[in-house]
C-alpha positions in Angstrom: -26.1 146.1 -239.2 -26.7 142.7 -237.4 -23.6 143.2 -235.4 -24.6 143.0 -231.9 -22.3 140.5 -229.8 -23.1 137.3 -228.2 -23.7 139.7 -224.7 -26.6 141.0 -226.5 -28.0 137.8 -227.8 -28.0 136.3 -224.7 -29.6 139.0 -222.8 -32.4 138.9 -225.4 -32.4 135.2 -225.1 -32.9 135.8 -221.6 -35.6 138.3 -221.8 -37.5 136.0 -224.2 -37.8 133.1 -221.9 -38.6 135.3 -219.1 -41.6 137.0 -221.0 -42.8 133.6 -222.6 -42.6 132.2 -218.9 -44.3 134.9 -217.5 -47.1 135.0 -219.5 -48.0 131.4 -220.1 -47.9 131.5 -215.7 -50.1 134.3 -215.9 -52.5 132.8 -219.0 -52.8 129.6 -216.8 -53.6 131.1 -213.9 -56.6 133.5 -215.5 -57.7 130.5 -217.5 -61.3 129.0 -217.1 -63.0 126.2 -215.5 -63.1 123.2 -218.1 -66.9 123.5 -218.1 -67.4 127.3 -217.8 -68.3 128.6 -221.4 -69.0 132.2 -220.4 -65.5 132.4 -218.7 -63.9 130.9 -221.8 -65.3 133.0 -224.0 -66.3 136.5 -222.3 -63.9 136.2 -219.2 -67.2 136.3 -216.9 -67.5 140.1 -218.4 -65.6 140.9 -216.0 -63.0 143.2 -217.4 -63.2 147.2 -216.4 -63.5 149.2 -219.7 -60.1 150.3 -219.4 -58.9 146.7 -219.1 -61.1 145.8 -221.9 -60.0 148.8 -224.2 -56.4 147.7 -223.8 -57.4 144.2 -224.6 -59.0 145.3 -227.7 -56.1 147.8 -228.8 -53.8 145.1 -227.9 -55.7 142.4 -230.5 -56.0 145.4 -233.1 -52.2 146.3 -233.2 -50.5 143.1 -234.7 -47.0 142.4 -235.2 -47.5 143.7 -238.9 -48.8 146.7 -237.6 -45.9 147.4 -235.4 -43.5 146.2 -237.9 -44.6 146.5 -241.5 -46.2 150.0 -241.1 -42.9 151.2 -239.6 -40.9 150.0 -242.5 -43.3 151.3 -245.1 -43.1 154.9 -243.5 -39.2 154.6 -243.4 -39.3 153.7 -247.2 -42.2 155.1 -248.8 -43.0 158.4 -246.4 -46.3 159.7 -247.1 -48.0 156.5 -248.3 -47.1 155.1 -244.9 -48.4 157.9 -243.2 -51.7 157.4 -244.8 -51.7 153.8 -244.0 -51.1 154.6 -240.2 -54.0 157.4 -240.3 -56.3 154.5 -242.0 -55.4 151.9 -239.2 -56.9 154.5 -236.3 -59.4 155.4 -238.3 -61.1 151.9 -238.6 -61.2 151.3 -235.0 -62.9 154.9 -234.9 -65.6 153.8 -237.2 -66.4 150.7 -235.1 -66.7 152.4 -232.3 -69.4 154.7 -233.6 -71.2 152.5 -236.2 -71.1 148.9 -234.7 -69.5 148.4 -231.1 -72.9 148.9 -229.5 -75.3 147.1 -231.3 -72.6 144.3 -231.4 -72.4 144.1 -227.9 -76.2 143.9 -227.3 -76.6 141.4 -230.4 -73.5 138.9 -229.6 -72.9 136.3 -227.2 -69.7 134.7 -227.9 -68.9 134.6 -231.9 -69.9 136.6 -235.1 -72.2 133.5 -235.9 -74.3 134.5 -232.6 -74.8 138.2 -234.1 -75.6 136.7 -237.8 -77.9 134.1 -236.3 -79.8 136.2 -233.8 -82.5 137.0 -236.5 -82.0 134.1 -238.9 -81.0 131.0 -237.2 -79.8 127.9 -238.8 -77.2 125.9 -239.7 -76.1 127.5 -243.2 -75.9 130.4 -241.5 -73.4 129.4 -238.7 -71.4 127.2 -241.3 -70.9 130.5 -243.4 -70.0 132.2 -240.5 -67.4 129.7 -239.5 -65.9 129.7 -243.3 -65.6 133.3 -243.2 -63.9 133.3 -239.8 -61.3 131.1 -240.9 -60.8 132.6 -244.0 -59.9 135.9 -242.6 -57.7 134.5 -239.6 -56.0 131.6 -241.1 -54.1 133.9 -243.6 -53.3 136.5 -240.7 -51.6 133.7 -238.7 -49.6 132.4 -241.8 -48.5 135.9 -242.4 -47.5 136.4 -238.3 -45.6 133.1 -238.0 -43.8 132.9 -241.2 -42.6 136.3 -240.3 -41.6 135.4 -236.7 -39.4 132.8 -238.1 -37.3 135.4 -240.1 -37.5 138.1 -237.3 -36.6 136.0 -234.3 -33.3 134.9 -236.4 -32.5 138.3 -236.9 -33.1 139.6 -233.3 -31.1 136.4 -232.0 -28.1 136.4 -234.6 -28.9 132.8 -235.7 -27.8 132.0 -239.1 -30.6 132.6 -241.6 -31.6 129.2 -242.8 -34.8 127.2 -243.2 -34.1 124.8 -240.0 -33.6 128.0 -237.8 -36.5 129.6 -239.2 -38.9 126.6 -238.8 -37.9 126.0 -235.3 -38.9 129.5 -234.5 -42.2 129.2 -236.0 -43.0 126.1 -234.5 -42.0 127.5 -230.9 -44.3 130.7 -231.3 -46.8 128.4 -232.6 -46.8 126.0 -229.8 -47.2 129.0 -227.1 -49.8 130.4 -229.3 -52.0 127.3 -228.9 -51.5 126.9 -225.1 -52.6 130.6 -224.5 -55.6 130.0 -226.7 -56.3 126.9 -225.5 -56.0 126.8 -221.8 -56.2 130.9 -221.5 -59.6 131.4 -223.4 -60.7 135.2 -223.6 -59.8 136.2 -220.0 -56.1 134.6 -220.6 -55.5 136.1 -224.0 -57.0 139.7 -222.6 -54.2 139.5 -220.0 -51.6 138.7 -222.6 -53.0 141.6 -224.9 -53.0 144.2 -221.7 -49.3 143.4 -221.2 -48.3 143.7 -224.8 -50.0 146.9 -225.1 -48.2 148.4 -222.0 -45.1 147.3 -223.4 -45.4 148.5 -226.8 -46.5 151.9 -226.0 -43.8 152.3 -223.3 -41.2 151.4 -225.5 -42.3 153.1 -228.6 -42.8 156.2 -226.5 -39.2 155.5 -225.6 -37.6 155.3 -228.9 -39.8 158.1 -230.4 -38.7 160.5 -227.6 -34.9 159.5 -228.2 -35.4 160.3 -232.2 -36.7 163.7 -231.4 -34.4 164.3 -228.8 -31.6 163.6 -231.6 -33.1 166.2 -233.5 -33.6 168.5 -230.8 -37.4 168.0 -230.8 -37.3 169.8 -233.9 -40.0 167.6 -236.4 -39.1 169.5 -239.7 -35.5 168.2 -238.8 -36.8 164.9 -238.8 -38.5 165.1 -241.8 -35.9 166.7 -243.7 -33.2 164.1 -242.6 -35.6 161.2 -243.4 -36.2 162.8 -246.9 -32.1 162.5 -247.2 -31.9 159.1 -245.6 -34.3 157.5 -247.9 -32.6 158.7 -251.0 -36.0 159.9 -252.7 -35.6 164.0 -251.6 -39.2 165.7 -251.8 -40.8 162.4 -253.4 -40.6 161.1 -249.7 -43.4 163.3 -248.9 -45.4 162.9 -251.7 -47.7 160.0 -252.6 -46.5 156.9 -254.9 -43.4 155.3 -253.5 -45.3 152.3 -252.1 -47.5 151.8 -255.2 -46.5 154.2 -258.2 -48.0 157.4 -259.3 -49.9 156.8 -262.4 -53.5 157.3 -262.5 -54.4 153.2 -261.8 -51.7 153.4 -259.0 -53.5 156.2 -257.1 -56.8 154.3 -257.7 -55.1 151.5 -256.2 -53.8 153.2 -253.1 -57.2 154.5 -252.4 -58.6 151.2 -253.0 -56.0 150.0 -250.1 -57.0 152.7 -247.8 -60.5 152.2 -248.1 -60.1 148.5 -247.6 -58.2 149.2 -244.1 -60.7 151.6 -242.9 -63.7 149.4 -243.6 -62.3 146.1 -242.9 -59.4 146.3 -240.3 -61.6 146.7 -237.4 -64.3 144.1 -238.6 -62.2 141.1 -238.6 -63.4 138.3 -236.0 -60.9 138.3 -233.5 -61.4 142.2 -232.9 -65.1 142.0 -232.8 -65.3 139.2 -230.3 -63.8 141.4 -227.7 -66.7 143.5 -227.7 -68.8 140.9 -226.1 -66.6 140.5 -223.0 -67.8 144.1 -221.8 -70.4 143.9 -219.3 -73.1 146.3 -220.9 -73.1 149.2 -223.7 -71.9 151.9 -221.6 -68.9 150.0 -220.6 -68.2 148.9 -224.4 -68.6 152.6 -225.1 -66.1 153.3 -222.6 -63.7 150.4 -223.6 -63.8 151.2 -227.2 -62.9 154.9 -226.3 -59.3 153.6 -224.3 -59.0 151.3 -227.6 -59.3 154.2 -230.0 -57.1 156.7 -228.0 -54.4 154.1 -227.4 -54.7 152.9 -231.2 -54.3 156.6 -232.3 -51.5 157.5 -229.7 -49.3 154.3 -231.0 -50.1 155.2 -234.5 -48.6 158.9 -233.9 -45.6 157.0 -232.4 -45.2 154.6 -235.4 -45.0 157.7 -237.6 -42.3 159.2 -235.6 -40.4 156.1 -235.6 -41.0 155.2 -239.3 -39.3 158.8 -240.0 -36.7 158.2 -237.6 -35.8 155.1 -239.0 -35.2 156.6 -242.5 -33.5 159.4 -240.9 -31.1 157.9 -238.9 -30.7 154.1 -240.7 -31.5 155.0 -243.9 -33.0 152.9 -246.6 -30.2 151.4 -247.9 -29.3 149.6 -244.6 -33.2 149.1 -244.0 -34.0 147.3 -247.4 -30.3 145.4 -247.0 -31.8 143.9 -243.9 -35.4 143.3 -245.2 -36.7 144.4 -248.4 -39.7 145.5 -247.0 -38.4 147.2 -243.9 -39.9 145.1 -241.1 -36.7 145.2 -239.3 -36.6 149.0 -239.1 -37.8 149.7 -235.7 -35.4 147.1 -234.4 -32.5 148.7 -236.6 -33.5 152.3 -235.4 -33.1 151.1 -231.5 -29.2 150.1 -232.3 -28.9 154.1 -233.1 -28.8 155.1 -229.8 -27.4 154.3 -226.4 -23.9 155.1 -227.1 -23.1 152.4 -230.0 -23.0 148.5 -230.6 -22.1 146.7 -227.5 -22.8 149.5 -224.9 -25.2 149.0 -222.0 -27.7 151.8 -223.0 -28.0 150.4 -226.4 -28.3 146.6 -225.1 -31.0 147.4 -223.0 -33.1 149.3 -225.7 -32.6 146.8 -228.0 -33.4 144.1 -225.8 -36.5 146.2 -224.3 -37.7 146.6 -228.1 -36.8 143.1 -229.3 -38.7 141.7 -226.3 -41.9 143.7 -227.0 -41.9 142.4 -231.0 -41.5 139.1 -229.3 -44.5 139.5 -227.0 -46.6 141.3 -230.0 -46.0 138.4 -232.1 -47.1 135.8 -229.5 -50.3 138.1 -228.4 -51.3 138.5 -231.8 -51.3 134.8 -233.0 -52.9 133.9 -229.9 -55.8 136.1 -230.3 -56.4 135.0 -233.9 -56.3 131.5 -232.9 -58.9 132.0 -230.0 -61.1 133.6 -232.5 -60.8 130.6 -235.1 -61.3 128.1 -232.5 -64.1 129.5 -231.0 -65.9 129.6 -234.1 -65.2 126.3 -234.9 -66.3 125.0 -231.7 -69.2 127.1 -231.0 -70.6 127.7 -234.3 -69.5 124.7 -236.4 -69.3 122.0 -233.9 -72.4 123.2 -231.1 -74.6 124.7 -233.4 -74.2 123.4 -236.7 -73.3 119.9 -235.9 -75.2 119.5 -232.7 -77.9 121.8 -233.0 -77.3 123.7 -229.7 -77.3 120.6 -227.9 -73.5 120.3 -226.9 -72.7 120.1 -223.1 -70.4 123.1 -221.9 -67.7 120.7 -221.3 -68.0 119.3 -224.3 -67.7 122.3 -226.2 -64.9 123.9 -224.2 -62.9 120.2 -224.8 -63.7 121.1 -228.6 -62.7 124.5 -228.5 -59.1 123.3 -226.9 -58.6 120.8 -229.5 -59.8 123.0 -232.5 -57.1 125.7 -231.1 -54.7 122.7 -231.6 -55.9 122.1 -235.3 -55.9 125.6 -235.9 -52.5 126.5 -234.5 -50.9 123.3 -236.4 -52.3 124.1 -239.7 -51.1 127.7 -239.3 -47.3 126.4 -238.4 -47.5 123.7 -241.1 -48.3 126.3 -243.9 -46.1 129.3 -242.4 -43.4 126.5 -242.5 -44.2 125.5 -246.2 -44.1 129.3 -247.1 -41.5 130.9 -245.2 -39.3 131.4 -248.1 -42.3 133.1 -250.1 -43.2 136.8 -249.7 -46.5 136.1 -248.0 -47.5 139.9 -247.2 -50.4 139.2 -249.6 -52.4 137.6 -247.1 -52.4 140.3 -244.9 -54.4 142.5 -247.5 -56.5 139.5 -248.3 -57.6 138.9 -245.0 -58.1 142.8 -244.6 -60.2 142.3 -248.1 -62.0 139.6 -246.6 -63.0 141.6 -243.6 -64.3 144.9 -245.6 -66.1 142.8 -248.2 -67.8 139.7 -246.2 -68.0 140.6 -242.7 -68.6 144.4 -243.1 -71.6 144.0 -245.3 -73.3 141.0 -243.4 -72.8 142.7 -240.0 -74.0 146.1 -241.0 -77.0 144.4 -243.0 -77.8 142.1 -240.0 -77.7 144.8 -237.6 -79.6 147.6 -239.5 -81.9 146.1 -242.3 -85.0 144.3 -241.5 -85.5 143.5 -244.6 -82.1 141.0 -244.8 -82.7 137.8 -245.4 -81.0 134.5 -244.9 -80.4 134.4 -248.7 -79.1 137.7 -248.7 -76.8 137.0 -245.6 -75.0 133.9 -247.4 -74.6 136.0 -250.5 -73.0 138.6 -248.8 -70.5 136.3 -246.7 -69.7 134.0 -249.7 -70.2 136.4 -252.5 -67.8 139.0 -250.8 -65.1 136.7 -249.8 -65.0 134.4 -252.9 -64.9 137.9 -255.0 -61.6 138.9 -252.6 -60.0 135.7 -253.1 -60.4 135.2 -256.6 -59.4 138.8 -257.5 -56.4 138.7 -255.1 -55.1 135.6 -256.5 -55.0 137.0 -260.3 -53.7 140.1 -258.8 -50.6 142.4 -259.4 -49.9 140.8 -255.5 -49.3 137.4 -256.6 -47.8 137.5 -259.9 -46.4 139.8 -262.8 -43.9 142.3 -260.8 -40.8 141.6 -259.1 -42.6 142.1 -255.8 -45.0 139.7 -256.1 -45.2 136.2 -254.6 -44.5 134.5 -257.9 -42.2 137.5 -259.8 -41.2 134.8 -262.5 -44.9 133.8 -263.1 -47.7 136.2 -265.0 -50.8 134.7 -264.6 -52.8 138.2 -263.4 -55.4 139.9 -265.0 -56.4 142.1 -262.2 -54.6 145.3 -262.2 -54.4 146.2 -258.3 -53.0 145.0 -255.5 -55.9 145.7 -253.3 -59.2 144.2 -254.1 -61.5 146.4 -251.9 -62.8 148.9 -254.8 -64.5 145.9 -256.7 -65.1 143.4 -253.8 -66.6 145.5 -251.2 -69.3 146.9 -253.7 -69.9 143.0 -254.5 -70.2 142.2 -250.9 -72.8 145.1 -250.4 -74.9 144.4 -253.8 -74.6 140.3 -253.4 -76.5 141.1 -250.0 -79.1 143.4 -251.3 -79.8 141.4 -254.4 -79.8 138.3 -252.5 -82.5 139.7 -249.9 -84.7 141.5 -253.0 -84.5 138.2 -255.4 -85.3 135.9 -252.3 -88.4 134.1 -253.3 -89.4 134.1 -249.5 -88.7 137.8 -248.8 -92.7 138.5 -248.7 -92.5 135.7 -246.0 -89.5 136.9 -244.2 -90.9 140.8 -243.9 -94.1 139.3 -242.4 -92.7 136.2 -241.1 -90.4 134.7 -238.0 -87.5 137.0 -239.3 -88.7 140.2 -239.4 -90.5 139.2 -235.8 -87.2 138.4 -234.5 -85.5 141.5 -235.7 -88.6 143.7 -234.4 -88.2 142.3 -231.0 -84.5 142.9 -230.8 -84.3 146.2 -232.8 -84.8 148.5 -229.7 -82.3 146.7 -227.9 -79.8 146.6 -230.5 -79.9 150.6 -231.1 -80.5 151.3 -227.5 -77.8 153.8 -226.1 -78.0 151.8 -222.7 -79.0 148.2 -221.9 
């Protein structure tokens, strides 16, 4: 299916170069001064609710959401539909439960929220460790996928050298965006990305529906035929199986996505850039509306890919269907080599490219901010670092995080590392979500309970994932020739989420200092901030 000529590839390459140059220039212009922490971390709280909402949606919709979810819908039908709905529901849960208290409690990072009532080096270090555990796997998935994806888009021979070059290129740009642009610069990139993404997705979805005379039933019937699965396309089981254990695994995955996706540190840090609680409420309304609209478009595009491209061609290009939306764009405009097809394909490819760049830039900024603010300033310097010094550390931390992610991505580029996306979301649901909910809503939560929920939930998710079916024992696992797994599921959430919450509860209940905490400093700090945390307006 990769049969486009050099003219199309030249058009795509020119578009990529233009987008990279333009976004880099805008990022530099919007970047903060070297000694202005507030601007670097929050952009002076200057974003309007609409712009902040678009930036939140842009950070939330990663390249994995665009490509993988579309591919799963094209190949597995119903399972992909539920995943798209779960993705939108996670942001809804964040809006109604955590967004406003997080805005009132936080300053720059997740560590600021958790250390609000329980200050100390241990809390800052744990927050930084979990932030890195949640962001680095995502970065590796995005960058390793960028190598294969860009060689496919540009028609470059699919060799290790070409993929490594693409990984280094995208990784270098993400480092520059995060180090120079800060929160305001990366927000600007996210806004550009989400507008382009909505525009191109709307165009492709409209073309799909128009091909079938706007009859959604005809689209679904054609998708059933194109997928080669018939009626099973609209039943659960094509992705994970239909046995009782497989259905339990499917439920575990959806619960994990709902509880974990929106709790990831690079998402929650966007809430701190809202001016006040009413602003964060309106920002989340825009974000939820944008993400929900996009998920509906993804459902149409994925179904259209199954109907018009067919699972045989999709899996031939990529077994996981991550090129489905690109292949779908070739089905319109008059055929290969025509002006219409070239323009549409270039637009979709350019959008995918800017989505890759913006996604990894936001994650790099979150990891670097935690290293500089939590680990360096508060854990190492005990809050005594100068703003200019912290800014310098944040910039170099972006370089370090980016370099590590690039090296790991190049190392595992021949592996199927999609499991790392599941791992990151499991850590978000099993460690970050319990820590945030207990810290914000339970006055009896202690430092021991906090450390237990962070380390216990993250460790449980990591250990179970290593010994799961996703890593070994099945043809679709990372190591299909090995079998050292004993955990029977591909998602750990059904076990690791309760472990995270239970560890936080037990750690607080069994803490020998709990009685002192209830009547002492921790309780006083919580009660002083409780009214502000839970207020509808600030």
